[in-house]
C-alpha positions as CSV (number, residue, x, y, z in Angstrom):
1,M,106.6,90.1,119.0
2,G,106.1,93.8,118.1
3,A,103.1,93.8,115.8
4,N,100.5,96.3,117.1
5,D,98.6,96.5,113.9
6,I,96.6,93.4,112.7
7,F,95.6,93.3,109.0
8,G,92.9,91.1,107.4
9,V,89.3,90.7,106.3
10,P,86.3,89.8,108.5
11,G,84.4,86.6,107.9
12,D,81.8,84.7,110.0
13,Y,84.4,82.2,111.2
14,N,86.7,84.9,112.6
15,L,84.4,87.6,113.9
16,Q,84.5,86.5,117.5
17,F,88.2,86.5,117.4
18,L,88.3,90.0,115.9
19,D,86.4,91.2,119.0
20,H,89.5,90.3,121.0
21,I,91.6,92.6,118.7
22,T,89.3,95.6,118.5
23,H,88.4,95.6,122.2
24,R,92.1,95.9,123.3
25,Q,94.0,99.2,123.7
26,D,97.3,97.8,122.6
27,L,96.2,96.4,119.2
28,K,94.7,98.1,116.2
29,W,92.6,96.3,113.6
30,T,93.4,97.5,110.0
31,G,90.9,95.9,107.7
32,N,91.8,95.4,104.0
33,A,89.9,95.5,100.8
34,N,90.7,91.8,100.2
35,E,92.8,89.0,101.7
36,L,95.6,89.1,99.0
37,N,96.2,92.8,99.8
38,A,96.2,91.9,103.6
39,S,99.0,89.4,103.0
40,Y,101.0,91.9,100.9
41,M,100.5,94.6,103.5
42,A,101.6,92.3,106.3
43,D,104.8,91.4,104.4
44,G,105.7,95.1,104.0
45,Y,104.9,95.7,107.7
46,A,107.1,92.8,108.8
47,R,110.1,94.1,106.7
48,E,110.1,97.2,109.0
49,K,108.9,95.8,112.3
50,G,110.3,92.3,112.2
51,F,107.0,90.6,112.5
52,A,103.4,91.0,111.2
53,A,100.1,89.2,111.6
54,F,96.9,89.1,109.5
55,V,93.5,87.3,109.9
56,T,91.4,85.7,107.3
57,T,88.4,83.4,107.2
58,F,88.4,79.7,106.3
59,G,88.7,78.5,102.7
60,V,87.8,81.5,100.6
61,G,89.8,84.0,102.7
62,E,93.0,81.9,103.1
63,L,93.1,80.8,99.5
64,S,92.9,84.5,98.4
65,A,95.9,85.3,100.7
66,I,98.0,82.3,99.9
67,N,99.9,84.0,97.1
68,G,101.1,86.7,99.4
69,L,102.1,84.3,102.1
70,A,104.0,82.3,99.5
71,G,105.9,85.4,98.7
72,S,106.8,85.7,102.4
73,I,108.1,82.2,102.4
74,A,110.1,82.8,99.2
75,E,111.7,86.0,100.5
76,H,112.1,84.9,104.1
77,V,109.6,87.4,105.8
78,P,108.2,86.6,109.3
79,V,104.4,86.8,108.9
80,L,101.7,84.9,110.8
81,E,98.3,84.2,109.2
82,I,95.5,83.3,111.6
83,V,92.5,81.6,110.0
84,G,89.1,81.6,111.7
85,A,87.7,78.1,111.1
86,P,84.4,76.2,111.8
87,T,84.2,74.6,115.2
88,N,86.0,71.4,116.0
89,N,82.7,69.5,116.2
90,V,81.6,70.8,112.8
91,Q,85.0,69.7,111.3
92,N,85.0,66.3,113.1
93,N,81.4,65.6,111.9
94,G,82.3,66.5,108.3
95,S,79.3,68.9,108.1
96,L,78.5,70.4,104.7
97,V,79.1,74.0,105.7
98,H,79.9,77.0,103.5
99,H,83.4,77.9,102.4
100,T,84.2,74.3,101.9
101,F,84.0,72.0,98.8
102,G,81.0,70.3,100.3
103,D,82.9,67.0,100.5
104,H,83.3,66.6,104.3
105,K,87.1,67.3,104.1
106,F,88.4,70.2,106.2
107,D,92.1,69.7,105.8
108,R,92.5,70.6,102.1
109,F,93.6,74.1,102.7
110,E,96.0,73.2,105.6
111,K,97.6,70.6,103.3
112,A,98.0,73.3,100.6
113,H,99.9,75.5,103.1
114,R,102.0,72.6,104.3
115,Q,102.9,71.7,100.7
116,L,104.3,75.2,100.3
117,G,106.6,74.6,103.3
118,I,104.6,77.0,105.6
119,K,104.6,75.8,109.2
120,S,101.0,75.3,110.4
121,A,99.1,74.4,113.5
122,R,95.4,73.4,113.8
123,L,94.5,74.4,117.4
124,D,92.7,72.0,119.7
125,G,91.5,72.7,123.2
126,E,93.9,70.4,124.9
127,H,97.2,71.6,123.3
128,A,96.4,75.1,122.0
129,I,98.8,77.0,124.3
130,D,101.7,74.7,123.4
131,Q,100.8,74.9,119.7
132,I,100.7,78.7,119.7
133,N,104.0,78.9,121.6
134,D,105.6,76.5,119.2
135,V,104.6,78.6,116.2
136,A,105.6,81.9,117.9
137,Q,109.1,80.5,118.7
138,Y,109.5,79.1,115.2
139,I,108.8,82.5,113.6
140,Y,111.1,84.3,116.1
141,E,114.0,81.9,115.5
142,T,113.7,81.3,111.8
143,K,112.1,84.6,110.6
144,K,109.8,82.6,108.4
145,P,106.0,82.7,108.0
146,A,103.5,80.4,109.7
147,Y,99.8,79.7,109.8
148,I,97.4,79.0,112.6
149,I,93.9,77.5,112.2
150,L,91.7,78.8,115.0
151,P,88.3,77.0,115.4
152,T,85.6,79.4,116.6
153,N,84.8,77.3,119.6
154,L,88.3,78.0,121.1
155,V,88.1,81.7,120.9
156,E,86.4,82.2,124.3
157,M,88.3,79.4,126.0
158,E,89.7,80.6,129.4
159,V,93.4,80.6,129.8
160,N,95.3,80.7,133.0
161,K,96.6,84.3,133.3
162,S,99.8,83.2,135.0
163,L,100.9,81.8,131.6
164,K,101.4,85.3,130.4
165,D,104.5,85.6,132.6
166,S,106.3,82.8,130.8
167,I,105.8,84.3,127.3
168,P,109.1,86.3,127.3
169,N,111.0,83.0,127.9
170,L,110.1,82.0,124.4
171,F,112.1,84.8,122.9
172,F,115.8,84.7,123.7
173,N,118.9,84.2,121.7
174,K,120.4,80.9,122.5
175,E,124.1,81.0,123.0
176,M,125.6,78.3,120.8
177,N,129.2,77.1,120.6
178,S,130.3,77.3,116.9
179,E,134.0,77.2,117.4
180,N,134.7,74.3,115.1
181,S,132.8,75.7,112.1
182,F,134.2,79.2,112.8
183,E,137.8,77.9,112.7
184,Q,137.1,76.3,109.4
185,I,135.7,79.5,108.0
186,K,138.4,81.8,109.5
187,S,141.2,79.6,108.2
188,S,139.7,79.5,104.7
189,I,139.3,83.3,104.6
190,N,142.9,83.7,105.9
191,N,144.2,81.9,102.8
192,I,142.5,84.4,100.5
193,E,144.4,87.2,98.7
194,N,141.6,89.3,97.4
195,P,138.1,88.6,99.0
196,V,134.8,90.4,98.5
197,I,131.6,90.1,100.5
198,V,128.2,89.9,98.8
199,M,125.2,90.2,101.0
200,G,121.6,89.1,100.6
201,H,118.2,89.4,102.3
202,E,119.0,87.3,105.4
203,V,121.4,90.1,106.6
204,D,118.3,92.1,107.3
205,R,116.1,89.4,108.6
206,F,118.7,88.4,111.3
207,N,120.0,91.9,111.8
208,V,123.6,91.1,111.2
209,F,124.8,94.0,109.1
210,N,126.7,95.6,111.9
211,D,128.6,92.4,112.3
212,I,129.5,92.4,108.6
213,K,130.4,96.1,108.8
214,S,132.8,95.5,111.7
215,F,134.3,92.5,110.0
216,S,134.8,94.4,106.8
217,S,136.3,97.5,108.6
218,N,138.7,95.4,110.6
219,N,140.0,93.7,107.4
220,N,139.5,96.2,104.5
221,I,137.2,93.8,102.7
222,P,134.9,95.4,100.0
223,V,131.1,94.8,100.5
224,L,128.4,94.6,97.9
225,D,124.7,93.8,98.2
226,L,122.2,92.0,95.9
227,G,118.9,93.4,94.7
228,L,117.3,90.7,96.9
229,G,118.5,92.3,100.1
230,K,119.2,95.9,99.0
231,G,118.3,98.5,101.5
232,N,119.1,96.2,104.4
233,I,122.3,98.0,105.1
234,D,123.8,101.5,105.3
235,E,125.1,102.0,101.7
236,S,127.0,105.1,102.9
237,F,129.4,102.7,104.7
238,S,132.9,103.5,103.3
239,N,133.6,99.8,102.3
240,F,130.3,99.5,100.4
241,V,131.1,99.5,96.7
242,G,127.7,98.9,95.0
243,T,124.8,96.7,94.2
244,Y,125.8,93.6,92.2
245,N,123.6,92.1,89.4
246,G,125.9,89.7,87.6
247,Q,127.8,90.8,84.6
248,I,125.2,93.4,83.7
249,S,126.3,95.4,86.8
250,D,128.1,98.8,86.3
251,E,131.7,98.2,85.4
252,S,132.9,99.9,88.7
253,V,130.9,97.2,90.6
254,N,131.8,94.3,88.4
255,K,135.5,94.7,88.9
256,Y,135.4,93.9,92.6
257,V,133.8,90.5,91.9
258,A,135.7,89.8,88.7
259,N,139.1,90.4,90.5
260,A,138.2,88.5,93.7
261,D,139.7,85.1,94.3
262,T,136.9,84.3,96.7
263,V,133.4,85.6,97.2
264,V,132.0,85.4,100.7
265,L,128.2,85.2,100.2
266,I,126.3,86.1,103.4
267,G,122.6,85.5,103.7
268,A,122.0,85.4,100.0
269,K,120.1,83.6,97.3
270,L,121.5,83.8,93.8
271,T,118.3,84.1,91.8
272,D,118.0,85.0,88.1
273,S,116.6,88.5,88.6
274,V,119.5,89.6,90.9
275,T,122.4,88.0,89.1
276,G,121.7,89.3,85.6
277,G,120.2,86.0,84.6
278,F,122.8,83.8,86.3
279,T,125.8,85.7,84.9
280,Q,127.6,86.0,88.2
281,Q,131.4,85.8,87.9
282,F,131.9,83.1,90.5
283,N,131.0,79.5,91.2
284,E,131.1,76.9,94.0
285,Q,134.9,76.5,93.7
286,N,135.6,80.1,94.7
287,T,132.7,80.8,97.1
288,I,132.3,80.7,100.8
289,V,128.6,80.6,101.6
290,L,127.2,81.6,105.0
291,N,123.4,81.4,105.2
292,Y,120.9,80.9,108.0
293,E,120.3,77.2,107.3
294,N,123.7,76.1,106.1
295,A,127.3,77.0,105.3
296,N,129.8,75.6,102.9
297,I,133.4,76.4,101.9
298,Y,134.1,75.8,98.2
299,G,131.2,73.4,98.0
300,K,132.0,71.4,101.2
301,S,129.7,71.7,104.3
302,V,131.2,73.2,107.5
303,D,131.1,71.5,110.9
304,K,127.6,70.6,112.3
305,D,128.0,73.1,115.2
306,Y,127.4,76.0,112.7
307,N,125.0,78.7,113.8
308,F,124.5,81.7,111.5
309,K,124.0,84.4,114.2
310,T,126.9,83.0,116.3
311,I,129.3,82.9,113.4
312,M,128.4,86.5,112.4
313,T,129.1,87.6,116.0
314,Y,132.5,85.8,115.9
315,L,133.4,87.4,112.5
316,S,132.6,90.9,113.8
317,K,135.5,90.6,116.3
318,T,137.9,88.9,113.9
319,K,141.1,90.4,112.6
320,L,142.4,88.2,109.9
321,D,146.1,87.6,108.9
322,L,145.4,89.3,105.6
323,S,147.0,92.6,104.8
324,L,144.6,94.3,102.4
325,P,144.8,98.0,101.4
326,S,142.2,100.5,102.3
327,I,139.3,100.7,99.9
328,K,139.2,103.7,97.7
329,N,135.6,104.1,97.0
330,A,135.2,107.2,94.8
331,D,131.7,108.5,94.8
332,N,131.1,109.5,91.2
333,V,127.5,110.3,91.6
334,S,126.9,113.7,90.1
335,E,123.7,115.8,90.4
336,I,121.5,115.8,87.4
337,K,120.0,119.0,85.9
338,P,116.5,119.0,84.4
339,S,115.5,120.3,81.0
340,N,112.3,120.4,79.0
341,N,113.2,117.1,77.4
342,K,110.7,114.3,77.5
343,L,111.0,112.2,80.6
344,T,113.1,109.0,80.2
345,Q,113.5,106.0,82.5
346,S,117.2,106.8,83.0
347,F,116.5,110.4,84.1
348,Y,113.6,109.3,86.4
349,D,115.8,106.7,88.2
350,K,118.6,109.2,88.9
351,A,116.1,111.9,90.0
352,I,114.4,109.6,92.5
353,S,117.8,108.6,93.9
354,Q,119.0,112.2,94.1
355,F,116.0,113.4,96.1
356,T,115.9,110.4,98.5
357,S,116.5,111.4,102.1
358,A,117.4,109.5,105.3
359,D,113.8,109.1,106.4
360,N,112.6,107.6,103.1
361,T,111.9,104.0,102.3
362,I,111.8,103.3,98.6
363,V,109.4,100.5,97.6
364,A,109.9,99.4,94.0
365,E,107.5,97.2,92.1
366,Q,109.1,94.4,90.1
367,G,109.8,95.5,86.6
368,T,111.0,98.9,85.3
369,S,110.8,100.4,88.9
370,F,112.9,97.7,90.6
371,F,115.6,97.3,87.9
372,G,116.0,101.0,87.4
373,L,116.2,101.9,91.1
374,A,118.0,98.9,92.5
375,S,121.3,100.0,90.9
376,Q,121.1,103.5,92.5
377,K,123.1,104.1,95.6
378,L,121.1,105.0,98.7
379,P,122.0,107.9,101.1
380,K,122.7,107.1,104.8
381,G,119.5,106.1,106.6
382,A,117.5,105.5,103.5
383,K,115.9,102.0,102.9
384,F,114.8,100.1,99.9
385,F,112.9,96.9,99.1
386,G,111.0,95.1,96.4
387,Q,110.1,91.5,95.7
388,P,112.6,90.4,93.0
389,L,112.3,86.6,93.8
390,W,108.6,86.0,94.1
391,G,107.8,89.0,91.8
392,S,104.0,89.1,92.2
393,I,102.8,92.2,90.4
394,G,100.7,94.5,92.5
395,Y,102.7,93.6,95.6
396,A,104.5,96.9,96.0
397,F,101.5,99.2,96.7
398,P,100.0,97.4,99.7
399,A,103.4,96.4,100.9
400,A,104.4,100.1,100.9
401,L,101.3,101.0,102.9
402,G,102.0,98.2,105.4
403,N,105.6,99.5,105.7
404,Q,104.4,103.0,106.3
405,I,101.9,101.8,109.0
406,A,104.8,100.0,110.7
407,N,106.8,103.2,111.1
408,K,105.0,106.5,110.5
409,N,108.2,108.4,111.2
410,R,109.5,107.3,107.8
411,R,108.0,108.4,104.5
412,I,107.4,105.8,101.8
413,V,108.4,106.6,98.2
414,L,106.6,104.1,96.0
415,S,107.5,103.5,92.4
416,T,105.1,101.3,90.5
417,G,103.8,100.8,87.0
418,E,100.2,101.5,86.1
419,G,99.7,97.8,85.2
420,S,100.8,96.6,88.6
421,L,98.9,99.2,90.5
422,Q,95.6,98.2,88.9
423,L,95.8,94.8,90.6
424,T,95.8,96.2,94.2
425,I,94.6,99.8,93.8
426,Q,91.6,99.0,96.1
427,E,93.8,99.9,99.1
428,L,94.0,103.5,98.1
429,G,90.9,103.9,100.3
430,L,92.8,102.4,103.3
431,A,95.6,104.9,102.7
432,F,93.2,107.8,103.2
433,R,91.3,106.2,106.1
434,E,94.6,105.6,107.9
435,K,95.9,109.1,107.0
436,L,99.0,107.8,105.4
437,N,101.2,110.2,103.4
438,P,103.3,108.2,100.9
439,V,104.7,109.7,97.7
440,M,103.3,107.5,94.9
441,F,105.1,107.6,91.5
442,V,102.9,105.8,89.0
443,I,104.8,105.1,85.7
444,D,102.3,105.3,82.9
445,N,104.1,103.7,79.9
446,S,101.1,101.9,78.2
447,G,101.1,98.5,79.8
448,Y,103.3,95.7,81.1
449,T,106.7,97.0,79.9
450,V,108.8,94.2,81.5
451,E,106.7,91.6,79.8
452,R,106.9,93.5,76.5
453,V,110.7,93.4,76.6
454,I,110.7,89.6,77.4
455,H,108.1,88.8,74.7
456,G,105.3,90.5,72.7
457,M,106.4,94.1,72.5
458,N,103.2,95.1,70.6
459,E,100.9,92.3,71.6
460,P,97.5,93.2,73.1
461,Y,98.0,91.0,76.2
462,N,100.6,93.5,77.4
463,D,98.2,96.4,77.2
464,V,96.2,97.6,80.3
465,P,93.2,99.9,80.6
466,N,94.0,103.6,80.6
467,L,92.8,104.9,84.0
468,N,92.3,108.5,85.0
469,Y,94.5,108.7,88.1
470,K,93.6,112.2,88.8
471,L,90.1,111.0,89.8
472,M,91.3,108.1,91.9
473,P,91.8,109.8,95.2
474,K,88.3,111.3,95.3
475,A,86.8,108.0,94.1
476,F,88.4,106.3,97.1
477,G,87.2,108.8,99.6
478,A,89.9,111.5,99.9
479,K,89.1,115.0,100.9
480,E,90.7,117.9,98.9
481,D,93.3,118.7,101.6
482,E,94.4,115.0,102.0
483,Y,96.1,114.6,98.7
484,D,97.8,116.2,95.7
485,F,97.8,114.9,92.2
486,I,100.6,115.9,89.8
487,E,101.3,114.8,86.2
488,A,104.9,114.9,84.9
489,S,105.9,114.3,81.3
490,T,109.2,116.3,81.2
491,E,112.3,116.4,83.3
492,N,111.4,119.9,84.6
493,E,107.9,118.7,85.5
494,L,109.3,115.7,87.4
495,F,111.7,118.0,89.4
496,D,108.8,120.3,90.2
497,A,106.6,117.4,91.3
498,I,109.3,116.0,93.6
499,F,110.0,119.4,95.2
500,K,106.3,119.8,95.9
501,A,105.9,116.3,97.2
502,K,108.8,116.9,99.7
503,E,107.0,120.0,101.0
504,E,103.6,118.4,101.3
505,K,104.6,116.1,104.1
506,D,101.1,115.6,105.5
507,K,99.5,114.6,102.2
508,L,99.4,111.6,100.0
509,V,101.0,112.8,96.8
510,L,100.2,110.8,93.6
511,I,102.5,111.6,90.7
512,Q,101.7,110.2,87.3
513,V,104.9,109.8,85.4
514,N,104.4,109.6,81.6
515,M,107.1,107.7,79.7
516,E,107.4,106.0,76.3
517,M,106.2,102.4,76.0
518,K,109.6,101.0,74.9
519,D,111.7,103.0,77.3
520,V,113.3,100.5,79.8
521,P,116.2,100.7,82.3
522,E,119.4,99.2,80.8
523,Q,119.7,96.5,83.4
524,L,116.1,95.4,82.8
525,A,116.6,95.2,79.1
526,K,119.6,92.9,79.6
527,T,117.9,90.8,82.3
528,A,114.7,90.5,80.2
529,K,116.8,89.0,77.4
530,A,118.2,86.5,79.9
531,F,114.6,85.7,81.0
532,A,113.6,85.2,77.4
533,D,116.5,82.9,76.8
534,Q,115.5,80.8,79.9
535,N,112.1,80.3,78.4
536,K,113.3,78.9,75.1
């Protein structure tokens, strides 16, 4: 399934299984500081490779990781967790072994995962092969996470080698006839005078952007993306007109949605953090929804033969009866010039965007980083992701490292706040051990700024310890020639730091960016107000 690197943490219930990873030439074990970080790292890896796997031990390990796996479920990321468990005999006998509640019950943690909607399989000797194949096919077809419980007594069980030849048969795209639902969709779009396409995260998971691009080009339909899904596409595409975030979007973006008589939503979830707090300018009555699991036209479900991938293939070849003018997408982005002024969030966001290149993947932590950078247009080839739906702080750093491991030909540009980084900074040691070379921008603005804007601007619960980031690389085992630390407090200093980071391609470059506590991106300020209103 494409995952050559396996993440996780060893524990006595998975050690024998880990031998079968470390003793192979085609797999690499990448051990983590803790299981939560492993789940985040696997999520970031899967966003680049299309699949990831990590291994934990029973009980204590899997519960530590469950937050990260929940994020993968929320944001539709194909990750497999393999949990090393006590033997079937121990479980059947209800023995009072460690990493349990001491109550003879071994299904508690499996039930927790099932309750979250995560597909699970507890392997047994008689059906293990079918169970594993079922889970693999589920992940491949749905692009959702899953969870396998592997009792230690099954690890050394012999398997007929001839079964290996049948594995490729699990992974094929089933040709499905979706003519009825397609005709419904096509005829509805043909009756539109001024459509616009808004794309979400499933466009990436199912690799259908080229289909949308072709459909848009054939019919001159403008295309926008949401923050949940940004970076999945080539934003240099001539019909791409911007990233939409409800009514708080830039006016040049807003007009396309405000003037549309129908919005074609493709692979999208309309969450509060990517719709300006539910301020989108459309509703069920003027929306055609095409998602992986379902589709509806103005609130009514389409025919039961609907298949997302098939429909997108049909649309890519469709020339509608519409006669829409070519899209005049003026690129008004102008280069910024630095001064000795104190660094601001607005200048920082534009600077990161200006220096992003085709081989960069920007990873933005939820908060000031995500809201400031999500509205910036990406150059051709550049990628971007964050976690705006699940929004677990600390996610971005390990996810960025996982993404870098998945494709070392791309260079990660991480933007995170000092508060978020402190949750998962333990993986800095892994970055040096694996000889990774991301550029890490750590925004030091005296605490949890996004929370301050929502509530408690000056309250102590939004403060964080003041770490000395200059000492961090050495503390986590870095040699002098493996990293560079730069501190930037002015516009000129930030430019100098970025130029140096681009030159130092073989180093991890950690840039501490100092900004004022109350300095927030405009879109974050507006969204935070919406969040605060929701909580009243």
